[in-house]
C-alpha positions in Angstrom: 0.0 0.0 0.0 1.3 3.5 -0.9 2.2 5.7 2.0 0.8 9.0 3.3 2.7 12.2 3.9 1.0 14.2 6.7 2.0 17.8 6.6 1.7 20.4 9.3 0.8 23.8 7.7 1.8 26.7 10.0 5.5 27.1 10.0 6.1 24.1 7.7 4.3 25.1 4.5 3.4 28.7 5.3 5.5 31.3 7.0 3.1 32.0 9.9 4.7 31.1 13.2 5.8 34.6 14.1 2.5 36.1 13.0 0.8 33.7 15.4 3.3 34.7 18.1 2.3 38.4 17.7 -1.4 37.6 17.5 -1.2 35.5 20.7 0.9 38.2 22.5 -1.7 40.9 21.7 -4.6 38.6 22.6 -3.0 37.7 26.0 -2.2 41.3 26.7 -5.9 42.2 26.3 -6.6 39.9 29.2 -3.8 41.1 31.4 -1.3 38.3 30.6 2.2 39.3 29.4 4.4 36.2 29.0 7.7 37.0 27.0 7.4 36.7 23.3 10.1 34.0 23.3 7.9 31.8 25.5 4.9 32.4 23.3 6.8 31.5 20.2 8.0 28.3 21.9 4.4 27.3 22.4 3.3 28.0 18.8 2.3 24.7 17.2 0.0 23.8 20.1 -3.7 24.5 19.7 -5.2 27.1 22.0 -6.4 24.4 24.4 -2.8 23.3 25.1 -1.1 26.7 24.5 -2.9 28.6 27.3 -2.2 25.8 29.8 1.5 25.9 28.8 1.8 29.7 29.1 -0.5 30.7 31.9 -0.8 29.9 35.6 -2.9 26.8 36.4 -5.0 28.8 38.9 -6.0 31.5 36.4 -9.6 32.4 35.6 -10.2 29.7 32.9 -13.5 31.3 32.0 -11.5 33.8 30.0 -9.8 31.1 27.9 -12.4 30.9 25.1 -12.3 34.7 24.8 -8.5 34.8 24.6 -8.6 32.1 21.9 -11.2 34.0 19.9 -9.1 37.2 20.2 -6.1 35.4 18.8 -8.2 34.2 15.8 -9.5 37.7 15.2 -6.0 39.2 15.4 -4.4 36.5 13.3 -7.0 37.2 10.6 -5.5 40.7 10.2 -2.5 39.0 8.6 -4.4 37.0 6.0 -3.6 39.5 3.2 0.1 39.1 3.9 0.3 35.3 4.3 2.8 33.5 2.0 3.8 30.0 1.4 7.4 29.0 1.7 9.3 28.8 -1.5 8.9 25.4 -3.0 6.1 24.3 -0.8 3.5 23.6 -3.5 6.2 22.0 -5.8 7.2 19.6 -3.0 3.6 18.5 -2.5 3.1 18.0 -6.2 6.3 16.0 -6.6 5.3 13.8 -3.7 1.8 13.2 -5.1 3.4 12.4 -8.4 5.5 9.8 -6.7 2.4 8.1 -5.3 2.2 9.6 -1.8 -1.2 10.5 -0.4 -1.0 14.1 0.9 -3.0 15.1 3.9 -2.7 18.5 5.6 -2.6 17.8 9.4 -3.5 21.2 10.8 -5.2 22.2 14.0 -6.1 25.6 12.6 -9.7 26.7 12.6 -11.6 25.7 9.5 -11.7 29.3 8.2 -8.0 29.8 8.7 -7.2 26.5 7.0 -9.4 27.6 4.0 -7.4 30.8 3.7 -4.1 29.0 4.0 -5.0 26.5 1.4 -5.8 29.3 -1.1 -2.3 30.8 -0.3 -0.6 27.4 -0.7 -2.4 26.9 -4.0 -1.7 23.1 -4.2 -5.2 21.6 -3.8 -4.5 19.4 -6.9 -1.9 17.5 -4.9 -3.8 17.4 -1.6 -6.1 14.5 -0.8 -7.6 15.7 2.5 -7.0 17.9 5.5 -7.8 18.1 9.2 -8.7 21.2 11.2 -9.5 22.0 14.9 -13.0 20.6 14.5 -11.6 17.1 13.9 -9.9 16.6 17.3 -10.7 16.9 21.0 -7.1 17.8 22.0 -4.5 19.5 19.8 -0.7 18.9 19.6 1.3 17.6 21.4 -1.6 15.2 21.9 -1.6 12.6 19.1 -5.3 13.2 18.2 -4.5 15.3 15.1 -2.1 12.7 13.7 -4.6 9.9 14.3 -7.3 12.0 12.5 -4.9 12.6 9.5 -4.1 8.9 9.3 -7.8 8.1 9.2 -8.3 10.6 6.4 -5.4 9.1 4.5 -6.7 5.5 5.1 -3.3 4.2 6.3 -1.8 2.8 9.4 1.0 4.5 11.3 3.7 2.4 9.8 2.7 3.6 6.3 3.0 7.3 7.1 5.5 10.1 7.7 4.7 13.4 9.4 6.4 16.6 8.3 6.4 19.5 10.8 8.4 22.3 12.3 7.9 22.3 16.1 8.7 20.1 19.0 5.0 19.6 19.4 4.8 18.1 15.9 7.6 15.7 16.6 6.0 14.8 20.0 2.5 14.3 18.6 3.8 12.1 15.8 5.9 10.0 18.2 2.8 9.4 20.4 1.0 8.2 17.2 4.0 6.0 16.2 4.6 8.0 13.0 8.2 9.1 12.2 8.6 12.9 11.8 10.7 14.8 9.4 11.3 18.3 10.7 12.1 21.7 9.1 13.7 24.7 10.7 11.5 27.3 9.1 9.2 27.6 12.1 12.1 28.9 14.3 12.8 25.7 16.4 16.4 24.6 16.6 17.9 21.5 15.0 19.3 20.1 18.2 16.0 20.4 20.0 14.1 18.8 17.1 16.6 15.9 16.9 16.5 15.4 20.7 12.7 15.2 20.5 13.1 12.4 18.0 13.0 13.9 14.5 14.0 11.4 11.8 15.5 14.1 9.6 15.9 17.8 9.9 16.1 20.2 6.9 16.3 24.0 6.6 12.9 24.3 5.0 10.6 22.5 2.5 12.7 23.7 -0.4 15.8 22.0 0.9 13.8 18.9 1.7 12.6 18.9 -1.9 16.2 19.1 -3.2 17.2 16.2 -1.0 14.1 14.2 -1.7 15.9 11.2 -3.3 17.9 10.6 -0.1 15.0 11.3 2.3 12.6 8.8 3.8 10.1 10.5 1.5 11.9 9.2 -1.6 9.4 6.3 -1.9 5.8 6.0 -0.8 5.9 2.3 -0.1 6.5 2.0 3.7 5.1 -1.5 4.1 
């Protein structure tokens, strides 16, 4: 059976991690929380359900959490006109699809954010399916998103590879028993990604594309 390539979107295919950092920082400030930007960036890749627990005190007023998450979504939407895909992102997806991989976008973004990002990516001809926040109960680093992407691809964990940019991608993939290829374009360091268990680390999806023939993604048959 041909394999599935499960792609994170934010920070992997689209250059959005620092935009999310700024949107979260402003949303948190509106509610009186001021964690350092570096800590916020380190939590990007988690969904709002996990990110707020990671950044804020456990004894906080949790009734504010939905409003903070909504504020982040509204603030991030201001950046929609400036979103851009990383160079070579669409070409990589098309090459992989041409080699026989089933491409699934494994995103925990809201459905509307994902729709916008797919338009920016402009590679729907290569994409078989996608996940969004509505598909899971818990976001990364929980494995729910990876399991949902596997189900949409119709493959078992040993027939898939996950491609992401954060520690939370690597951790979620590991919990689902899916090897993870990491890229540095989201701002996480190579040493940390390898320590978390990344199978390969590349500068970005363009470099991964140029090294495809020596990557685990060279062939889709992972049986």
